[in-house]
C-alpha positions, 0 to 999 in steps of 0.5 A: 426458484429455489436456486436464487436464495441459495446463491444469495446465501453463498454470496453473503457467506463469502462477504462475511468470511472476507469481512472476518479476514479483513478485520483479523488483519486490522485487529492484529495491527491494532494489537501490536501498536506500541509493542512490536513492529512488522518487518516488511519488504517491497518488491518492484521491477521486475514483476517476473521476479516478485520475491527478488528483495524478499529473497535477499532478506532471507539470504541475509538473515535466515528470516522472511519479511512478515509483510510482502509488498508488490506493485502493479507497475507501469512498464509493458514487461511488468504489466505483462507479468501482473498475474505472476505478482498477484499469484505471489501475493496469494502464496505469501498470504497463505504462508502467513504474510501481510500483503501490501500492494501499490499502484503506480498508475500511468497518467489518465491522459496517457496510454499504458504503458508509460515512462517514469520521467516524464510519465509518472513524474513531471507529467502533471495534468493541468487544472482543467484536466484535473477537473475533468478527471474528477468529474463524472462522465468526462473522457478522462474520468471514463479512462480512469474508470477503465484503468480501475476496472483492469486493476479490479480484476486482480484484486477480485481474484485475491478476494476470491482466494481470501487474501486481504490487501493493504492497498496503497494507491496515490502514495506520497500525496504531498510529493508534487512530482507525481501526476496525482500528487501535490493538489491540496484541499477538498478537490485535490489529490484527496478527492481522487483517492475518495473516488477511487475508494468508492469505485472499488468498494461500491461499484466493483464490490471489493471487500478485501481492501485495507486502505492506506493513506500515505505521505512523505517526510517533506511538508507538514501539511498532511491535513490538506491531503487527508481523504477523511477518516472514513476513507483510510484504515492505516496511515503510512509515512515514507522516510527518505529525508529527516523523517526519523526525527521524533518531531515528525512522529509527534506531528503525526500522532494527533492526525492518526489518532488511534489508527495503525501507523506505519513506515510505508517506505524507507531507505534506512531501516529504523534504528534501535533508538527509533524502535524504542522511542517511536513505538506506534509504528506497526511496520516498516518497509524498505524500498526494493533495492534500497534495502541493500544499497542503504543498509549493511548486511550486519545492520539488516541482521541486527534489525531482524534479530531485534526482540520487537521486530516480527518476521514471517515465522512469528506471524499468527497465520490467517 
């Protein structure tokens, strides 16, 4: 009879510690907003090499990115190596990095693995399928919950290890080529985001996720995709076209309010001019191989040596 109260105390204690860890990361992001910017780096295919592009940055600059990003991905070989990617997330966290995870989930009417195009791209659900997806108890809805169950196992492992995750599902909501994206309004992409948020937090009990709402520099209709302030903690903006233009920054500011905002993906690293004139960005994250293809070694070194750019050795530790 005495064991049950003790077990409850242990569970509550673990939740309290995780809540403290999550708040510590959020507080840090708030504290640097307008002052400094974290250097990040995405690592995608292959998951068997989860530091491929982070290591490239170190080889080029002598410094590690302060934000490490991985991806659950969708090809069989990468699905098979998800645990390797997750263990690297744990290692990076223990070394002081912020962890960002993406989820390129296959369409719910397809099995896993799936292709890129068609697959993630150009395999949109029709209107009835979309309605089924967001309706409790339908076949597509049940399928999607099983996909979330699979991913939750990895996120729960990280929670058990004390790792906080910037979680960014359904990125680039206004990029209509993705099966999840381009659906405006209350019952569109934002609703799928809300349901996924609630499933992970309420049904799976995860408390280590910092939710990232992500858009791309292609259409100024962000409010059509906003899940609601209670559903996201950090806003991320993917820059592939003209997104560094200050008009984009000025457009985003009133939408974000005082929440942290970041350059979620980019080909080119932000210039000195951008860093100076757009101080609210709390991190930038070049996309995997594009960091090498779109930036010279000298440009990368200049960015990492900028007085306002934070590398991993300058992080406070968790």
